[in-house]
C-alpha positions in Angstrom: 88.7 107.1 109.8 92.4 105.7 108.7 94.8 108.2 109.3 92.3 110.8 110.7 93.5 112.8 113.0 91.5 113.9 116.1 92.1 115.1 119.4 91.4 112.5 122.1 90.2 114.8 124.9 93.1 116.8 127.1 95.6 113.5 126.5 96.8 114.6 122.4 96.3 112.9 119.4 94.6 109.5 118.7 95.3 107.4 115.4 94.4 104.5 113.9 97.4 104.9 111.5 99.0 101.3 110.4 102.2 101.0 112.0 101.4 104.2 114.4 99.2 101.9 117.2 95.6 100.9 116.8 94.0 103.9 117.7 97.3 104.7 119.8 96.8 108.4 121.6 100.3 110.4 121.1 101.0 113.0 123.3 101.5 116.0 120.8 101.1 116.6 117.7 104.7 116.5 116.9 104.9 112.9 118.2 102.0 112.0 115.7 103.5 113.5 113.0 106.9 112.0 113.1 105.2 108.2 113.3 103.4 109.6 110.3 106.4 110.6 108.5 107.7 107.4 108.6 107.8 105.6 105.3 106.6 103.0 106.5 103.1 104.2 107.7 102.6 106.1 104.1 102.1 102.8 102.0 98.7 102.1 100.4 96.8 99.2 102.6 96.1 96.3 100.5 92.7 95.7 98.9 92.0 92.0 98.3 88.1 90.9 98.8 85.9 89.2 96.0 83.7 91.4 93.9 80.6 92.7 94.5 80.1 92.6 90.8 78.2 95.3 88.8 76.3 94.8 85.5 77.9 93.9 82.2 76.4 94.3 78.6 73.8 96.9 78.2 71.5 97.8 75.2 71.7 100.6 73.5 67.7 100.5 72.5 67.0 100.9 76.2 68.8 104.5 75.7 65.5 106.1 75.6 64.0 104.8 78.1 66.3 107.4 80.3 67.7 110.0 78.0 65.2 111.3 75.0 66.4 113.6 72.1 63.0 114.8 72.3 63.0 116.0 75.6 66.2 118.0 76.4 67.0 119.7 79.4 64.9 122.7 78.6 61.8 121.0 78.1 61.7 120.0 81.3 58.8 120.3 83.7 59.2 122.9 86.6 57.9 120.3 88.8 60.5 117.5 87.8 63.5 119.7 88.4 62.0 120.9 91.5 62.0 117.3 92.6 65.4 116.8 91.4 67.0 119.9 93.0 65.2 118.8 96.6 66.9 115.3 95.9 70.4 116.9 95.5 70.0 119.4 97.9 69.3 116.5 100.5 72.2 114.6 98.6 74.6 117.3 99.0 73.4 118.3 102.9 74.1 114.0 103.2 77.5 113.7 101.8 78.9 116.6 104.3 77.8 113.6 107.1 79.4 110.8 105.3 82.8 112.4 105.1 83.0 112.8 108.5 81.5 109.4 109.3 83.9 106.6 110.9 84.7 103.4 109.0 82.5 101.7 111.6 79.1 103.8 111.4 79.9 103.1 107.3 80.5 99.2 107.9 77.4 99.3 110.1 75.0 101.0 107.7 76.3 97.9 105.2 75.8 95.3 107.6 72.4 96.5 108.9 71.0 96.6 105.3 72.5 93.2 104.4 69.7 92.4 107.5 67.3 94.6 105.9 67.6 92.7 102.7 67.1 89.5 104.1 64.3 90.6 105.7 62.5 92.1 102.8 62.7 89.0 100.8 59.0 88.9 100.0 58.3 92.4 99.9 61.7 92.5 97.1 59.6 90.0 95.4 56.7 91.8 95.0 57.9 94.8 93.8 59.7 93.0 91.1 56.8 91.0 90.0 55.2 94.4 89.5 58.1 94.9 87.0 58.5 91.6 85.7 54.6 92.0 84.6 55.2 95.4 82.9 58.1 94.3 81.5 56.6 91.1 79.6 53.4 93.3 78.7 55.8 95.6 77.0 57.6 93.0 75.0 60.5 93.2 76.2 62.8 90.5 75.2 63.0 87.2 77.4 66.8 87.6 77.9 66.4 91.3 79.0 62.9 89.9 81.5 65.4 87.4 83.0 68.0 90.1 84.0 65.6 91.9 85.6 64.3 88.9 87.6 65.2 89.3 91.8 65.3 85.6 92.4 66.5 84.4 95.7 69.6 83.5 94.3 70.1 87.3 93.0 69.4 88.8 96.5 71.8 86.3 98.3 74.1 88.1 95.9 73.3 91.5 97.2 73.7 90.3 100.5 76.7 88.9 100.1 77.9 92.2 98.2 77.5 94.1 100.4 79.0 92.2 103.6 81.5 91.8 101.3 81.7 95.5 100.7 81.8 96.1 104.3 84.9 94.0 104.7 87.0 96.2 102.4 90.3 98.6 103.4 87.9 102.6 103.8 90.6 104.6 101.8 88.6 107.9 103.3 91.8 109.7 105.2 94.6 108.0 104.2 97.5 110.3 104.4 100.1 110.0 101.8 103.9 111.5 100.3 104.4 113.1 103.8 107.3 114.9 103.7 109.8 118.3 105.1 110.5 121.0 102.6 113.1 123.2 103.2 110.6 125.9 105.0 110.1 123.5 107.7 106.3 122.7 106.7 105.2 119.6 106.5 103.0 118.5 103.3 101.3 115.2 102.2 97.7 114.2 100.5 94.8 112.6 102.4 92.3 110.8 100.3 88.6 112.3 100.5 85.4 111.8 99.0 83.8 112.7 95.8 81.2 114.4 97.6 78.1 113.4 95.9 77.3 110.9 92.9 75.0 110.3 90.3 74.6 107.0 89.1 72.4 106.3 85.9 71.6 102.5 84.8 69.8 100.6 82.6 68.0 97.1 83.9 69.5 94.8 86.3 68.4 96.2 89.9 71.1 94.6 91.9 72.8 97.4 90.3 71.4 99.6 93.1 72.9 98.2 96.1 76.2 97.3 94.1 76.5 101.0 93.6 75.4 102.6 96.5 77.3 100.0 98.8 80.4 101.5 96.7 79.6 104.9 97.0 78.8 104.3 100.7 81.6 102.7 101.4 83.9 105.6 99.7 81.7 108.1 101.8 79.9 109.8 99.1 76.3 110.3 98.9 74.2 108.9 95.8 71.8 109.8 93.6 70.4 106.3 91.5 68.7 106.6 88.6 67.8 102.9 87.1 65.5 102.6 84.1 62.2 102.4 84.0 61.8 98.9 83.7 63.1 98.5 87.4 61.5 101.1 89.2 59.8 99.0 91.5 62.5 97.3 92.3 65.2 99.8 92.7 62.7 101.6 95.2 62.2 98.6 97.2 65.7 98.0 97.3 66.6 101.5 98.1 64.2 101.2 101.1 66.4 98.7 102.2 69.4 100.5 102.4 68.1 103.7 103.9 67.6 101.6 107.0 70.5 100.4 107.2 72.0 104.1 107.1 69.3 105.0 109.7 70.4 102.1 111.9 73.6 103.9 111.5 73.0 107.1 112.6 73.2 108.1 109.0 70.9 110.4 106.6 68.8 108.2 104.7 69.3 110.9 101.6 72.5 109.2 101.5 71.9 106.8 99.0 68.5 108.0 96.9 66.8 106.3 94.0 65.0 109.1 91.7 61.0 107.6 92.3 60.0 109.5 88.6 60.1 107.8 85.0 60.2 111.2 83.3 63.0 111.1 81.5 63.6 115.0 82.0 64.8 113.6 85.6 68.5 112.4 83.4 68.3 115.8 82.0 68.4 117.5 85.5 70.7 115.3 87.2 73.5 115.8 84.6 73.0 119.4 84.8 73.4 120.1 88.3 77.1 120.9 89.4 76.0 122.7 92.4 74.8 119.5 93.8 76.4 116.5 91.7 80.1 116.3 91.3 80.5 113.6 89.0 78.3 111.0 86.8 78.8 107.5 86.3 76.6 106.3 83.4 76.5 102.1 82.7 74.3 101.4 79.6 74.4 101.5 75.9 76.9 103.8 73.9 73.9 105.9 72.9 73.2 106.3 76.6 77.2 107.3 77.7 77.6 109.6 74.4 74.5 111.9 75.4 75.1 111.9 78.9 78.8 112.7 78.1 77.9 115.3 75.5 75.4 117.0 77.4 76.2 116.7 80.9 77.9 119.8 83.0 79.5 117.6 85.6 82.5 115.5 85.3 81.7 111.9 83.6 83.3 108.2 83.9 83.0 106.5 81.1 84.1 103.9 78.8 82.2 103.7 75.3 83.7 100.6 73.5 85.5 98.1 74.8 87.4 96.9 71.3 89.8 94.6 72.8 93.2 93.2 71.0 95.4 90.4 71.4 98.6 90.5 69.6 100.8 87.4 69.4 104.1 88.3 68.6 107.1 86.5 66.5 108.5 86.1 69.4 105.2 84.6 71.3 105.5 81.1 72.8 102.7 79.6 71.1 101.2 77.3 73.6 100.6 80.3 75.8 99.3 82.4 72.7 96.7 79.8 71.8 95.8 79.5 75.5 95.3 83.2 75.9 93.6 84.3 73.1 91.0 81.3 73.2 90.3 82.4 76.5 89.7 86.2 76.0 86.9 85.2 73.3 85.3 82.5 74.6 85.5 82.4 78.2 83.1 85.0 78.4 81.4 87.3 75.2 79.0 89.8 76.8 82.1 91.5 78.7 83.3 94.8 77.8 87.0 93.0 78.6 86.4 90.5 75.6 88.4 90.2 72.7 87.4 91.4 69.8 90.3 91.5 67.5 93.3 89.1 67.1 96.6 90.5 65.8 98.8 87.8 64.8 102.3 88.1 63.2 103.1 87.2 59.9 106.2 84.7 60.8 104.0 82.7 63.1 100.2 83.0 61.5 100.5 79.7 59.8 101.5 77.8 63.5 99.1 80.0 65.5 96.3 80.6 63.5 95.1 76.8 62.2 94.4 75.8 65.4 93.0 78.6 67.0 90.4 78.9 64.2 89.8 75.1 65.1 88.9 75.9 68.9 86.9 79.1 67.6 84.5 76.9 65.1 84.3 74.4 67.6 82.7 77.2 69.6 80.4 78.3 67.4 82.4 81.7 67.0 82.0 83.7 63.4 85.6 84.4 61.8 86.3 87.7 59.9 89.7 88.3 58.4 91.2 90.1 56.1 93.1 88.8 52.5 96.1 87.2 54.5 94.0 85.4 57.0 91.2 84.3 54.6 94.0 82.7 52.1 95.4 81.2 55.3 92.3 79.8 57.0 89.6 79.2 53.8 86.3 80.8 52.5 84.5 80.3 55.5 86.1 83.0 57.1 84.2 86.0 56.3 85.6 89.1 55.0 86.2 91.8 57.3 85.2 95.2 56.5 87.0 98.8 58.0 83.7 98.6 60.5 84.8 95.1 62.1 88.5 96.6 63.0 86.7 99.3 65.0 83.8 96.9 66.5 82.7 95.5 70.0 81.0 92.5 69.0 80.3 91.2 72.4 78.8 88.4 70.7 81.1 85.2 69.1 82.4 87.2 66.5 86.2 87.6 66.0 88.1 89.6 63.5 91.4 88.4 62.8 94.4 90.2 60.8 97.9 89.2 59.9 100.4 92.3 60.4 104.5 92.0 59.6 105.7 94.2 62.2 105.3 95.1 66.3 105.2 98.6 64.9 102.2 97.7 62.5 100.1 96.0 65.6 100.9 99.0 68.0 99.3 101.3 64.7 96.5 99.5 64.1 95.3 99.2 68.1 96.1 102.8 68.7 94.0 103.9 65.7 91.1 101.4 66.0 91.0 100.9 69.3 88.9 102.1 72.5 91.7 102.7 74.5 89.7 99.6 77.4 92.5 96.4 77.1 95.5 95.0 74.7 97.7 92.1 75.6 100.8 90.9 73.5 101.7 87.4 73.6 105.9 87.5 73.3 108.5 85.9 75.2 110.9 88.9 73.8 111.2 91.6 77.2 111.9 94.7 74.4 109.1 94.4 72.4 106.7 93.8 75.7 107.9 96.9 77.4 107.4 98.5 73.8 104.0 97.4 73.5 103.6 98.3 77.4 104.9 101.9 76.9 103.5 102.7 73.1 100.0 101.1 73.8 97.7 103.8 74.8 95.2 101.8 76.7 94.0 102.2 80.6 94.9 98.3 80.6 97.8 96.8 78.8 98.8 93.3 79.6 101.8 91.2 78.7 101.0 86.9 78.5 97.8 87.5 80.0 94.3 87.4 79.3 91.7 90.7 78.3 89.2 89.1 80.7 91.8 90.0 83.4 90.8 93.9 82.8 88.2 93.7 86.2 88.6 95.2 89.6 88.2 92.0 91.1 91.0 90.8 89.4 93.4 93.6 90.3 92.4 93.5 94.0 90.0 96.3 94.1 87.8 94.3 95.8 84.9 95.5 93.6 84.1 98.0 91.1 81.7 100.8 89.6 82.6 100.0 86.4 85.9 100.9 83.8 87.0 104.0 82.7 89.1 104.8 79.6 89.3 108.4 80.1 92.5 109.7 81.4 91.6 112.0 83.9 91.0 111.4 87.8 90.0 107.3 87.3 91.2 105.2 84.5 90.6 101.6 84.0 88.7 99.9 86.6 87.1 102.0 89.4 87.0 100.7 92.8 87.3 102.6 95.9 90.0 104.6 95.5 88.1 105.7 91.8 85.8 107.3 93.8 87.5 109.6 95.7 89.7 112.4 95.5 93.1 113.5 97.4 93.5 117.0 98.7 96.8 118.5 100.4 97.3 118.5 103.9 99.7 120.9 105.8 101.2 121.1 108.9 103.6 123.7 110.9 104.5 124.9 114.0 103.5 128.4 114.0 105.5 128.9 110.3 105.2 132.1 108.4 106.3 132.7 105.1 108.8 135.0 104.1 
């Protein structure tokens, strides 16, 4: 609703534009545009709220639960195709309602969904027990069973996540870059929803609430296809969200969970451009590769998190040790954890031995090139070519000694995944070269790669991280779930 122009009866134009008066009424469009065109009023609004955390590490072997090469789209049953078409039609219709919904209405839906979740704790637990029992009977690993559990703490977190997303600034309707052109028209850009977002994910049922809340706040309808191992939990959570939508006068079909576990449903979801505008896959690399290959709609994704820290010849070594330790050991599984450490040969003898001692104390397996092994000892395993490409998501680290900044940049651009890479240096020129020449979604100077996160970037929450270059790149928050369209104002202007 922010910056959305509407006629307030016969009084003129009403606005909720920051700086133009909270819901001020202007006697004419000219007065409104004069305020809107003020540079002070075209600034982006800040976004600072704690994370509505979305999932982290995924397992490739669950890909087959969601998307099977043995069941391509062409073999889907007619009933599944009809079902997915009905979901798509309902989502498209709901998206048009959400696109014009006010910020207050969307926030009311989020708050009401939080209340519904709180009231449905026993139902959520009962549904979750069905999934947990099936997971144990099916031999799912204990760690994965734990991730399926909707404990009281997880439910509390989901409720708090909904309330936090409700406090985030609403990007929809923001107008920026308004300017007058020689012809006399005034041109700018307005932020609008993408439309319908399909989200395909595995395991953790709390992703259902996180993804749905971000899509709702950004004015998008969503179709959620979770893993079959969480089907009952996801459906129970979806019912709470739909209660919240109804309470706010919004269509329940704005958030739909695919209720069939038939793998053909995924094939249908990613090949319906008439109903779905973008797909966000959250899972193992195999799942994301297959969706990217077969989808007929745009995909927001990242395949790997092969993140690097380069310790430059001009590094402050105390900073270097602190950052390199944190980047690897603060948590091993997230996609923004360091997987390869590059060290300039001129400082390797000073910085690597104390770092290696830290890593060994924490149980990190080290793999290095010949120079690294010669310096640190034979307990450092020999790094293979595959190690430089590896995303371990584990206490394993590859280390390489390089002779120059050029060599470090070349290594990162060749072996990296364009996710997040950092340089530790006190040399401004080296820092600027690194920022300019490393082709990644996030590039850092003297900071841990673990900061590559929507919450840490001030986005409030994120639906994932994109390593693509079109539309969204890096942590994808509310703005990443929107697009922009040109808006043009005239006063009877015609082109000559």
